[in-house]
N, C-alpha and C positions, 0 to 999 in steps of 0.2 A: 248747245241745247242739251237739257238733262231730262231723262225719263226714268220712271220707277218700274222695276221688274218685280212682280209678285209671284211667289211660288207657294203652294199650299204647305203649311207647316214650316215655312222658311222665313227668315228675316228679310225685311225689305232692304235691298242693296241698291244704292244709287249707281247708275251706269251713265257715263258721259260719252256722247257721240260728237264727232267733229262735224262742222258745217260743210255743206257741199262746196261752198266757194273757197274753203281753205285749201291751200296747196300743201302737199306733203313736203317735208323738209328735204327728203332725198328719196331716190327711187328704191334704195335697198333698205330703208328704215321705215317703220310704222309706229305711230304714236302708241303709247302704252294703253291709252283709253280705248283706241280702236281695237287692240288685241283683246281687251277685256270685254268689248261688245261683240266679239266674234261668236256666232252661235256654236261653232265647233268647240270653243273653249269655255262654253257656259258651265259645263259640269265641274270643271276645275276651278273656275273663277268664283262661282257662287258658293256661299257658305250656308249650310243647313242649320238654321237656328234651332230646329226641333231637336237635332242631336245635341246641341249645346245645352238646351233646357233639360233634355232627358238625363244627361249626365249630372246636371245640377240637382234634379229631383232625386236621383239615386243617392247622391251625397247627402241631400237633406233627409232622406229616409234613414240613412245610416246614422246621421247625427241624432235624429229624433228617436229611432228605435234603440239606440245604444243604451241610454239611461233606463228605458223601459225594460229592456232585456236584462240588464244588470239588477234592476229592482225585482224582476220576476225570479231570477236565480237566487237572489238573497232571500226572497219570501219563501221559496221552496226549501231552501236550506234551513231557514228558521222553523218551517213547518215540520221538517224531518226531525229537527232537534227537539221540538215540543212533543212530537209523537213518541220519540224515544224516551224522553223524560216522563211522559205520561205512562208509558208501558212499565218503566222502572218503578214509578210510584204505585201502580196497580199491583205489581209483583211484591213490592215491600208491604203493601197493605194486606195482601193475601197471606203473606208469611206471618205478619203480626197477628192477623185474625186466627190463623191456625195455631200459633203459639199460645194465644189467649185461650182458645178453646181447649187445647191440651192442658193448660194450667188450670182452667176451671174444672175439667174432668178430674184432674189429679187431686185438686183440693177437695172436691166433692167425695171422691173415693176415700181420701185420707180422713175426712170428717166422718163418713159412714163407718169406716173401720174403727176409728177412735170411739165413736158412740157405741158400737157393738161391743167393743172390748170393755168399756166402762160398765155398760149395762150387764154384760155377762158376769163381770166381777161382782157387781151388786147382787145379781140373781143367785150366784153361787153361794154368797153369804146368807141370803134369805131362805134358800131352799131347805136347810136343816130345820129352821124354825117352822116352816110350813109342814115339814114331815112330822115334827113332834105334835103340832096341833092336830094333824090328821090322825095320828095314832091315838091321841087322847080322845078324840071324838069317837073313834071306832071302839076303843076299850070301854068307854062309859055308856055307849048306846045300849049295851046288853043289860045294864043295871039301872037304866034311867027310870024305868017304870017303878022300881022299888025305892027310889030316892024321893026326897022332899021337893016341894015346888021351888024352893030357893036354889037347890042344886040344878034342877032342870033349867032355871033361868040362867044360871051360871054357864051351863053347857050351851045354851042358845047364844050367849055372849061370845064364847069361844068359837062357835061355828060362824058367827058374824065376822070375827077377826080373821078367821081362816079364809072366808070368801073375799074380804077386802084385800087381804094380802095377795090372793090369786088375781084380783083385779089390777093391783099395782104391777104385778109381773106381766100380765097381758098388755097393760099400757106401755111397758118397756119393750114389747115385742117378743117376750118369752112365751113359748107355747109348749104344752106337754107333748110327749111322744106317744103315739098310739101303740098299744102293746097287746092287750088281750084279744085273741082271735086273729092276730096278724102273723104273717110268716116271719120266722126269726131272721133278723137282719143284724149281722155282727157289727155293722157300722153304728147302729143306734141302740142295740139291745146287748145286754150282758147276761148270759145264762149262768145262774148260780145254782139252779136245781133242775134236774131232768126227771121225767116220770114216763114209764112205759104205759100206754093207755090206748084203748080203741075209740075213745070219745073224741079225740082230735087227730087230725092228720099229723104225720111226723113233721118235726121242725116247726110246729105251731106253738105260739105263746099261750100257755094255759092260765097263767096267773102273773099279775104284776106285784112284785114285792116292794119295790121302791120306784116311784115315778121318775121318768126321765124328761129332760127339758132341752130345748134348743132355741137359739136366737138366729133366725134366718137360716143360713147354711152352717152356722157355727154350733157345734154340739157343746152344750154346757155340762150335761151329765147324762150318761146312758141309763136306760131303764133296766133295773135288775128284775129278771123274770124267771119263771119256771117254764121249761120247754118240754113238749111232748115228744116221745120217741116211739119207735115201732116196738110192739110187744114180741 
């Protein structure tokens, strides 16, 4: 006769019992089936299927989690590589941008310096012409009333040329240096005459003999002036 013994979480194990009419083969021996049915030997004879399945599940998890873990590690490694590459590209871009900005500033500075140098050279060559026109106008203004209409028209034309030439210099950025009434400045003024007087404070420019000009911070020509001194 065969009966099934069920344990929670365990595999069904068939247990065979001998019939009551069966005779034992010997007094000192017992069938193996009877030993297996002995309640005292139940713990050793029965096999816990849950333990078997639990081990199988752990192994399955290891098998399933292995590729996922490897893929995760590979993804993190790739992410770190991309982040490092991105940081390097940003650093290179910042360096390139800084180099370009320095290049742009250097080119702009060189262009400005070149322009100022050329403009100053042109102005230096035009200033004597401007001085002569100014002297001519100042000399003829005293006798203009006694001259004919034609001569006055001629002086008007000279004055127009003088003003146009001044306009050209102003367009180049050339500006006259303030002189009369200003404190004498050896950086922009050149004293050619001094005069002791009480009409002006000492070291004050009394008269401008030749006009001075500058282009930005560059001095083209200092102003030749008369300076007052203490009496």
